[in-house]
N, C-alpha and C positions, 0 to 999 in steps of 0.2 A: 582256432585260438582267438581270444578276445584282444582288444587293443591295449589291455593292461600290460602286455609284454613290453610296450614302448616305454613304460614308466619305471621298469626295473633298473636299478643302479648299474651304470656301465663302467668299464675299466678306464685306465689312464689312456691318454692319446685319443680320447673320444672325438674331439673336434677334427683331428687329422683324418680319422677313419670316415667320419661323416662327410668331410670334404671330398674324399675319394669316391664315396658312394653317390654323392650328389652329381658328380661328373661322369657317372657310369653311363654306358650306352644303353643298358637295359632299362626299359620303362618301369618294370616292376620294382627293380632295385632302387631307382630314383624315388619312386613313390614311398617305399619303405623308409628311405633316408629322410625324406621331408617329414614323414610322420614322427620319426625319432626326434627331429629338430623341434617340431611343434610340442612334443611331449616335454623335452628339456625346457623349452620356453615357458610352458605351463607351470612347471614346478619351480620356476624362478632362476634357472641357470642362464648365464649370459651366452647366447649363441649368435651375437651380432657379428662376430668375425666371419660368419658364413654368408653374410648378406649377398655378395656378388654371385656366389654359387647357387643360392636359393633363387635369386632373381633369374638366373639362366634357365631354371626349370619352368619359367612362365610360358616358354614357347612350347605349348603342348595343347592337344585337343582334348585331353582327359579332364573332364569337369571337376572330378574329385581332387586331382592334383592341383588344378588351378585355384580351387577354393582354399586349399592348405597354404599355397604360396601367398595368396592375397591376405590370409590371416596373419602370416609372418610379417608381411609388408606393413600392415596396419600397426603392428606392435612396435616395429623398429624404425619406421620412417621418421619419427620425430627426433630420435637420437642420431639418425644418420641421414639428414636431409639431402646432403650432396649425392650420396649413393642412391637415394630414392629416385632421383631424377633419371637414373638409368632405366627405371621401369616405365617411364612415361610413354615411350614409343609403343610398348606392348599394350598399355592401357588404351591408347588411341586406336591401335589395331583391333583390340578386343571389342571396342565400342562399335565396330563395323562388322563383327563376326556374324555369319548367317544364323547362329543359334541365339535366340532371344535371351536365354538364361545367362549366357556368357556376356552378352551386351549389358544386361542389368547388373551382373556381378561386377563388371569393370567399373561402371559408373557409381555403384554403391561404394566400392572400395576407394575410389578416388575421392569421394565425398568424406570418407572417414579418415583419410590421411591429412591431418591438420598441419600442413607445411606450406608456408606462403609461396615458396618457389614453385610448388607444383600447381597451385590454384589457377595460375594464368593458363597453364596447359589444359586445364580441365574444361575451360569455357566452351571450346568448339565441340568436343565430344558430347558435353552436356546439352548443348543447343540441339544437336542431332537427336539425342535420346529423348528430349522433351517432345520431339515431333515424330518419334518412332512409330512404325505401323503396329507394333505389338503393345497392348495395354500394360503388360507386366513391366516392360521397360519404361513406359511413360510414368507409371506410378512410382517406380524406384527413383526415376530422375526428379520427380516432384519433391520427394523428401530430400534429395541431394541438394536442391536449391536452398532449402532451409539451413542445411549444414554449411553450405558454402557462405551463406549470408552471415552465419555466426563467425566465420573466419575472416571474411572481407566483405562487409556490407556494401561498400562503395562500388566494388567490382560487380556485384550482382545487379545493382541499380544501373550502372553504366552499360552493362551487357544486355539490358532489357529483359532479364529473366523473370522479373516480377510481372511484367505484362503477359509473358508466356504462361506463367502460373495462373493468372486470372483467366486466360483463355481456356485453361484445362478444366475450369469449373463447368464449362459447357461440353466437356468430353462425353462421348457416348458410353464409356465404361464407368460404372458406378465406383469402382475401387480407385480409379484415377481421380475422379471427382473428390472422393473422401480424402485421398492423400494431398491433393492440391489445397483443399480447405485446411487440413492439418498443418501443412507447411505455411500457408498464409497466416493462420492464427498464431503460429509460433513466432513468425517474423513480426507480426503486429504487436505481440506481447512485449518484445524487446524494443520496438519502436512505436510507442503509442501515438506519436504525432502523425504517422503515415496512415492514410485512410485506405488501407489495402483491400479489406473486405467490404467493398462498396456494394452493399446488398440492395437489390431492387426486385420488384415482383417477378421479373423474368428469371433472374438468377436464383431466387427462392424456389421457383417452380422446378428448376433443374435440380436443385439440392434435394427437394422432396421426392422427385422421381428416383434419384440415385439412392435415397434413404432405404427404399424397400429391398434393394438388391445387394448392398455392400455388406462387408463383414461387421461384426458387432462393434469393433473399435472404430471402424469407419463411421458407423451410425452415431457413435458418441461424439466424434468430431463434428459431424454435420449438425447434430442436435444442439451442441454447445454454440455452434455458429448461428443457428436459428434463434437461439435465446437472446442474441445481441441485436436482433432485427426489431424495428418498430413498425408494425403494420399501419397502413395509411387509414384504415377504418375498421369497424367491427366485422364487416363481411369478410375482409381478407383475414382477420384474426381467426374467425370461425373456420374458414376454409383450411388454414394451416393446422388448427387444432384437430380437425377431422382427419387430416392426413398423418398427423403425428400419433393420434390415439392408439393405433394398432401396436405401436412400440411398447405400450404398457404391459403387453402379455409376453414380452421377451424373457428368455431364461436368464440373461445376464443382468444382474442387479444394477450395474452402472448405466446400462441403456435405459432401464426403467426410471432411475432417478433423473437422468438427463431429460427424458420425455416429460416427467412430472414438472421439472423446472420450466420447460417451454410452455406447458399448459398453464401452470400457475401464473406465469408472467402474462400470457395472452388473455387469461380470464379477466384481467383488469379491464380489458377493453370491451368485454361482452356485457350486455345488459342482463341484470338478474331476472328480468321478466321473460327472457327467451326460454323456450322449451329446451333448447340445446344446452343452456347453462345447467339446468337441473340434471340432464342426461350426463353431462361431463362430470359433475360432482359424483354421481353414482359410479361412473367408470373409474374414478381415481382411487376409490376405497380398496377394491380387491387387490390390486398390485401391491399397495402399501402393506396390506395385511399379509400377503404372501411373503414379503421380505422378512417377516418376523418368524418364519419357520426355518430360516437359515441358521448357520452356526453362530455362537454368541457374539463374536467380533463383528460379523456383518449385521446382526440384530442391533448392536449398539449404534453403529453408523446410521442404520435405518431409523432407529428411535430418535437420534439427535435431529435428523432431517424432519421426521414426523412432528417433533416438538415445534419446529418452525412453522410447518404447514398448519398444525392445529391452532397456533396463535393467529395465523393469517385467516384461515377458513375452517373454524371448528366444525362446520356443518358437514364437511367431507367424511369425518369419522365418527359422527355423533351416535351412530347405531352400532359401532364396533367396540364398545367398551370391554367386552369379555376377552378380546385378544390381548388386552393390556394387563389382565390379571396375572399376578406373579406366579411362576411355577417354582416348586421347592428346589429344583436343581439349577435355577438361573444364577449366573454369577452376580455378585453384589452390584457391579456397575450397570448391569441390565435391569436389576430390580429397582434401583433408585430412579433410573430414567423412566421405567414404566409407571412408577408411582407418580412422577411429575405429570405425565400425560393423563393419567386417570383423573387427577384433580382438574386439569384443564378441560376435560370432557364432562366433568360432573355437572348434572342438571337435575331439575326436579323429577324428571322421568326416571332417572337411574340411580338416584341418591341412596335408596334403601340397599340396593345391591352393593354399591361402592362402600357404604359404611360397614356392612356385614364383613366385607372383604378386608377392610382396613383394621377392624377390631381383631380379626384373625391374625393379621400381620404383627399386631402389637404384642403378640405372645411368642413371636419367633425368638431364635437364639442370637441372631446377628444384631449387635447393639446399634450400629449406625442405621440399619434398616428399620429397627423398631422406633428409634427417635424420629426418623422421617415419617413413619406411618402415623405416629401420634400427632406430629405437626400437620399432617395431611388431614386428619379428622378436624382440627381447628380451622384449616383453610376451607374445608367443605362447609363448615358452619357459617363462615363469613360469606362464602360465595352463594350458597343456596339458603335463603332465609327460612324457608319452610322446614329445613332439616336441623335448624340450630338447636332446638330442644333435644332432639334425639342425639345430636353430637355431644351436647353437654352431659347428658346422662351416660353416654358411652365413655366420656373422659372421666367421669366420677367413678365408674366401674373400674377403670384402669388405675385410678389413684388408690382404690381399695386394695389393689394387688400388692401395694407397698414396695414394688420394685423401684429402687431408687431413681434410675435414669428415666423410667416411665413417668414417675410422679413429677420430676423436674420439667420434662418436656410438656406434660399436661398443664402445669401451672403457667408456663410461658404462653401457651396458646389460649388458655382461659382468660389471661389478661387481655389478649386481642379481642376475644369474644365480648368481654365487658365494654371495650372501646366501641365495638360495632353495634351492640344492643344495650345501651345504658338502661339501668333500672329494671332489668328483666330477669337476670339469673343470679342476682346478688345473694340469694339464699344459700349458695354453695360455699360462701366465704368461710363459714365455720369449719367445713371439711378441709378447706385449704390450710387454715391456720393450724390444724392438728399436725400437719406435716412439716411445720416450720423448721424443726430441728434437723430434718434429714437433708435439707438443701445445702449443697456444697458447691454448686456451679454458679459463676457470677450472673449469667443470664437469668437463671431461675430465681436466685436471691433478689436480683433487681426487680424482677416481675412481681415477686411476692411483696416486696417493700412498696412498690407502686400501688398494689391492690390495697394494702393496709392504709397508706396515706390517702388514697382516693376515697376510700369508704370508711374513714376513721370514725365518723359519727355513728356507724352501725356496729363498730367493734368496741366492746366495752373496755378491753384491756389494750387498746391500740398503743398507748404510750409505753406500756411494759414491753410489748412486742418490739417496738422500734428501739427501745432502750437496750434490749438484748443484742441488737445488731451493732449498736453504738460502741459496745465494749471493745470490739476489735477493729475499730474504725480504720486505723492506719494499715491494717493487714488486708483490708478489702481491696478489690480492683476499683479502678476509677469509675467504671460503670455503676458499681454498687454505691460508692461514696456519693456520687452526684444524685443518684435516685434517693438515697437516705436523707441527704440534705433537703431536697425538695419535699419529701414525704413528711419530715418533721415540721417544716414551715407550714405545710398544709394543715397538719394536726394542730399547730399553734393557732392558726387562723380560725379553726373550727372550735377548739377548746382552749382559749387563751389562758384561763385562770389556772388550769391544772398542769400546763406544759411549759411554763415560762422558763423554768430551770433547764429543761431538756433542749429548748431552742437556743438558749445562751451557750449551752455546752457544745452543740453541733456547729454553731456559727464560729465559736472560738477554735474548734478543731479544724474547720475548713479554712479559716483565714490566717490563723497565727501559726498553727503547727504543720500546715501542709505545704509542700513545695510544688504542687501541681497548679499551674496557672489557671486552667479551666475551673478547677474547684474553688480556688481563691476568688476569682472574678465573680462566680455565681454567689459565693458566700457574701462578698461585699455588697453585691446588688441587693440581695435579700435583706441584709442588715440595714442598709440605707432606706430601703422601701419601708421596712417595719418601723424604723425609728422616726421617719419623717411623715409618712402618710399610710397608716394601716388600712384605710379604706381602699386606697389605690393598690396596695399590696394584695388585698383580697381580690380585686378585679383582675389583677395580672395572674396571680398564682392559681386562683380557683376559677379561672375563666372556663367557659364551656368549650370542650374540645371537639374538633371536627371528627366526624365518623371516619373510620379508616376504610380505605377502598378495598374492593374485592381481591383484585389480583395485583400484588405489589411487585411481582418478579417478572412481569411481562417485558419483552424487549421493546424498546422505544420504536414507534412506527416507521420512521425513516430508515433506521438501522435494519428493521425487520424486512422492509422492501428490498434493501440492498442485499441482505443475506439470502432472500428467496432467489435472487439472481445467481447465487453461488451454491445452490443445492447440488449435492453430489461431489462437492470438493471439500478440502480440509477446512475451509472457512465455515462450512455448515456443521462440522463436528465441534469446532471450538466456539461457535457462535460469535466469532469476531471477524470483521472484514479483513481482506489482505492488507498488509501493513500500509498505513498512511505515511506521509512524509514526516521527517524528524521534527520534533518541536523546536521552537526557537531557543537560542542559547541562553536568553534571559527570560524570566517569567513575565516581566512587564516590558512592553516595547515602548521605548521613549520616542516621542515625536517632536520635532521642531525645537529641541533643546539646543542652544548655541554652545559651541566649544569655547568656554570662557577663557581658557588659557591661550587661545589663538595658536597660530602656527600649524594648524591642521596636522598632517601626517609627520611633518618635521619634528613637532614636539613629541610625537609618539616614538619616533625612531632615534631621536637624540641629537640630530644635527641642528642645533638651535643658534649657532654662532654665525650663520650665513646671512648676510644682509641681502634681501632680494632686490633686484634692480627696480628703479622707480616704475610704477605701473602707469602706462599711458591711458588716457581716457578712451572709452570705446568710441570709434569714429562716428560722427553725427550722421553720416550718410549710410550707416549700416542697415537702416530700415528700407532703403531703396532696393528694388529687385536686383539681385545679383544673378544673372543667368546668361545663357547664350543659346545660339541655334534657334530651332523652331519655336521653343517656348517664348523667346522674345518677339519673334515675328508675329505670332498670334496673340501676344500679350497674355499668355496663359497664367502668369503669376498674379495678374490683377493687382499689382502694387503690394503684394504680400512678400516680405523678404524671406527667401529661402536660399540656403547656401547651395549653389549649384555643385553637384557632384559630391556633396558631403555624404559619406557612405552610411547607408542604413541597412543593417542585416535583415534578412527575411525573418518573418515571425516564426518562432519555434514554440512547440508545446512545452510549457513550464509545469503545468499541473494536469496530468491525464484524468479523464472523467472517472476511471475506475478507482482512483485514489481519493476522489473528492465527492463521492456520493452523487455522481452525474454532472458535476460542474467541470468543464474543461477550460483551462486558461492558456491562451497562446499570447506571445508578446515579443516586442523588440524595444530598443532604446533609440531615441533620436535627439540630435541637437540642432536647433534652428535659431539663428540670430540671437545667440547668447542664452537661449532657454532650453532646458533639458526636459524631455517628456518620456513617459513610459507608455507606448502604444499597446493597448490590451485588446484582446478579442475573447469575449466570454461566450461560451456555448452551453446551453442547458441540454444535457443528454439524459436527464432523469425523467420520471413520469409526472413530476409535480412542479408547480410554479415556484420560481425563486425570487425573493425580494430582499430588502434591507441589506444591501451590500455595503461593506466598509473595508478599508485596507490600512495596514500598518507595516512599517519596516522595522527590523531590528537595528540596533546600532551598528554602524559599518565604518569602513576605513576612511571614507570621504564625506561622511555626514549626509548621505542622500536621504531625503525624507519627502513624503507627499506634500506638495505646496497647496493642495486643495483636497476636499473629500472626494471619494470615488462616486461619480454621478452616474447612476443607472436610472434613467428617468421613469421607465415603465417596468412593471414586473416582467421577468424573463420566463416566457412560456416554454414548455417542452419543445425540443428541436429548434429553438430560436437562437440566433447569434447576434451579439451586439458589439460594436467597436467603440472603444473609449480611449481618449488621449488624456493621460493623467500627468499634469505638470509636476515637476520635481524641483526641490530646492537643495542646496548643499549646506544648510545651516543646522542639520540634525545632530544628534549625539554621535560622537566619534569613538570607535573602538576598533583596534586593528584586527582584521579578519584573516583567515587562512582558507583559500588564497586571498590575496589582497582585494580582488574585485568581486568577492562573494557578497551577495545580497540575500538576506533571509526575509521572507515576506509572509505575512498572515492576512488571509482574506476571510471575511465573515459574511454569511448570509443567513436567511431564516432557518436553514437546516443545521449548520454547524460552523465551526472555525476550521480552516484548512491552512496547512503550512507548506511552503515550498522554498527552495533556494535556487538562485540563478546567478550566472556570471555576467556582469555588464562590461561592454567593451570600453577600454579606458579613454578612447578618443572622444567620448561624449563629455569628458571633463577638461578637454583642451580649450582654454579660453581665447577670446578674440584678440586680446592685447598681449599675445605671447611672443612678439617680435623684439628681440634684444638689439641694441645698436652694436656695431662691430667692436668698438673698443671694450665695451662691457663684456661682450662674448669672449674676447681674447683673455681678458683679465680673469673672468670666472672660470674658463676652461683650465687655465694654469693653476688657479686657486684650489680647484677640486682635486683631492689626492688621486694618484694613478690607480690605487687599488679599487677606487669606485668606478673605474671604467669597465664597461662590458662590451663584448664584441659578438655580433650575430651575423649569420649568412641568410640572405633572403633569396631563395631559389625560384626559378621559373618566373622571372619578372623582366620581360624583354623591353622595358621602357627606356627611352633616352632621358638625359638629365632634365631637359625642359618639361617633358610630359610628367616626369616624377615630381618635379618641384611644383608644378601647377596642381597636380592631383592632391599632393600633401597640403598645399596651402588652403584648399577648399575645406580641409578638416582641421584648420588652425595649427598646422606645422609650418613655420615660416622659414624661408631661406634667407640667411643673414649675409652669406657671401658664397661665391662660386669660383673655382679655379681648375685649371687642367694641369695635371702632373703626370708626365710620361705617358700621355695618351689616355689617362684615366680622368673622368670628371669627378671633382670633389665638391659635394654640397655641404655647407656648414649651416645647420638649422637649429632653431630654438622653439620650445613650446613651454607653456605654463599651465599647470593644473589649477583647478578651482580653489585649492587650499594654499596657493602661493608657492608651490614647489616648482622650480625651473628644471627642465631637462635639456641638455645640449647634445647635439648629434652631429656626426660626420658620416655622410652617405657616399660611398665610393662606387661609381658606375663605370664599367669598362664597356665601351661601345662594342656591340656584337656578342657580348657575353650575357646569357640570360640570368646570371647570378650577380647580386651586388652585396657589398659588405657594409654593415651598419655598426658604428661605434657610438656608445651612449655614455655620457657622464652626468652624474646627478648626486646631490648631497644625500639622497635617500635611495641607495642602490636597489632596495626591494622593488622599486617602481620599474626598473629597467626592463625586466622580462615582459611586463605587461605593455610597456611602451613599444617594445619590439613587435609584440603580437598585433598592436594597433597599426604599426607601419605595414606589416605583412598584409593585414586585412585590407587596408586602404589601397595599397599598391596593386593588389591582385584582383580587386573588384571594381 
C-alpha cells in the first residue's frame, strides 16, 4: 500500500491515539505514528501538542525515522522554541554518530531551525562537522554556516567560521569547494563590505580544479565566483578561459550561460590579434545556438542574453543568422526577440537573405509581429546603406497591399529613411500622399505631416493636405499637434504668399485655444520669430538636420558592460542592473543654503521659547595638541590639534560596487578641533577609469553640507583606491529626516550619478563650548517639562565615574557637577549641538555594576534617542 493511507481523514481523539502510538515499544508502530503526524502536519493540522512525544522518537538508529522526526522539528521549533531545546542533546550526539549521513542530517537540521536559543548550542557540533573526515558532512556544514550567518552574523564571525569556510576552498573534495564558495558568496551578498572571497591565483587554480568534478549547480557557483575575479594580466586571463571553455558543452543551460559570462568578461583582457581570441569567438557560437533548440521559455531567456552578447561582440554570431529566422510555431515573445537580433546581425553579406525573410513576416497574421517586421525593414535600410534602395521598394510593395497597420508602420520608417538619405528617395512621396486618409495612428499621422512639411516645395497641394489635418486640430494627440505646427511654419517659409492665412490659423489655435504648455510655448516662439526676423526664422526652422544614427536602441556602453557581468541572471532578461540605491527625497539637492529662520532643529520641532545659555567663546588654546601617553613623548601630533580619545567609528561600506557600476565608497565621520569631516575611501572595481567626481547632500536635520568640492586629484584607475577627507559645514538647508541622523548623498563621476544614504553619529555635532555653569544647569533642568525626560540603560560598561567623565569630555560631553548618593556616583552633564540645542544628562554609575543609567532632558525630545546612542558608542569604544 502507498503512503496515501496516511492522508485519509481520521476519527475523533486522533491526537490521543497518536500520542499512545508514539510511545509504543514497537519500532514499526512508532514509525507509522510519526508518518501519520507528518501527514497531518502537511495538510495543515496543528500537531504541535505532540512535540515532546515526537522528540522522544529521535533516540533511534533508524535513518528514515530520524529524517521524519527532524522534518517535524524544523516545522515546529519556531513556534515552540523552549521545547526545541529538549532536542539539542540529541543533535549534539548525532553530530558524533559513526554514520556520516546522520552527522550531516543533524547539522543540516540544526541550521534550518531558526531559533536564537538553539544557535549557540550549534557552534561546537558545527565546528566539528566543518573538519569532519567525510566530505558529505563537510559540504553540508559549509551551507549550514551561511544559514547560521543569516540568523546571527556576529556569532559566526566571533566563532571564526568564516575563516574555516575560506579554508574549505582548498578542500580536496570538489563538492565541498563548491558549497564553500556558494556559502561565502551568499554571505558576501548580504555583507558587501566584507572581503570574504579574497581571490588570488592560487585559490583560482583550486576552484578551476574543482570545476571539472563537481555537480552542475556547484559548477555554476564556482563560475559565478570566477566572474568576479580580475586577472593580473592577459596570460592569466587566457589560462582561465582555456580551463572554463569545456563548460560550454555542458547539458545544463545555466552552466553554459555562466561559462559564457566568464569568457565574455575575460575576453576584455585578451588582445584581438591573438590566435586564441579568434578560436574563442568560434567556440562561443555553437553553445549559444544550441540553447535555441530548447523549449520556448528557455529560448526567450537565451535570446535576451544573446541580445546583450551581440551588442558587445556581434562577430561571435555573425555567421549564424539562419538560427534566428522565425518559425511559424514560435510564441510571439520569441518571435519579437529573434527579430531584434536579426537586425543587430544584419550586414552587407546577409542583407538579401534578411530582407526576403522580413518581407515574408510582413504578411503574417500577428499584428504586433507584422508591425515589428515592417519597422525592421526600415532599420535595415538605415543600418546597411547598400540595401536602402531594396528596402524602400520592399516598403512600397507593402504599402500597395493597403493593409492599414502595414501602411502606417511603413510611413513611420520611410520618414526615418528620408532623414538618413536626404534627396534620394523623395520620388515615393506621391505614393505616400495617396494613403493620407487611411492614417489613424498618431505616430503615422505625425510622420506623414513631417514628410509633407519637409518636402512642401515638391508637393503641389501641400497646403491643402496640411489644412485637412488642421480641421480636427484639437482632437489630435500632442505629438501630431506639435508636428502640424512646425510643418505649417515650414510651408509658410517656403511659400509665404500662398499660406499666410494658414499659418495665422495654426498659430492662433496653438497659442490662444490650446491648454498644452509645450504647444503654446512653441507657438509663441514661432510667432515672435516670424514677426521680428523672418530670415532668422528660416535659419532656425529650415536648418539642415543631422543624419540619424544607425542603431538608436543600443544599450549605453557602461550599462552594457555591467549587464554582461550579470549574464544568466534575472538582470540579463530585464536588461536592467540589480536595483541601485533609492533616489534622493528631493529632485534638486540644495547646498550651502543657510537656515534663515535660525533655531536649527528647535524651530522644526516647535520648542522656540527656550533661551539658550550664553555661548562661551572657543578657548584660545584649543589649537594646542591635546594628547597623552606615547603620542606626547614622541611628539607624534606635531602641533596639530587632535582630540585625544574622540571616538571615530571604523570605515563602513556605504555604497557597494555592484550598486554603483564598480565604484565602492566606504567612509566614516570625524570631529577634530571644532571641524567636522567625512573621511571617504573610493575604490574603482570597474574595468574603466573614473574621473570628474562631485558630491552633494540632500537637505537634512542638522544642515550638514560639503564645505568644499570633492577633490580627487588624479583619475581613479581600475583596482585603485583613494582616501579623501571632505570638510563639512552645518549651514546647509535644514529638513527633518526620518531617522533624525539620516544623510542622503549623491556622488557623480564620468559614468553616472549614484545615490546612497548613511546614518552619522550624533557626537560629531557636539560643540566645544557645551559646558553649562551649575546655576544655569539647575534652572534649565527644572524648566524643561518632565515629559521631555527619557531614561536609558547602558549595559556592559564597567567604567568608574572618573574614567567615564574623562572619556565623554573628549567627545564634548562635559561634567557640570558630580556627587555620591547612597553609594552611587551621579554625573550631571551638558552638551550642545551645532544648531544651539542643549541636552542635559544625569549618568548614574554603581561601582561594581557593569550597567549604568542615563537620564536625558532636552527641549527637543526627538534628539534623546540619538544622544543615548552616542553615549553608548563613546563609553564602549
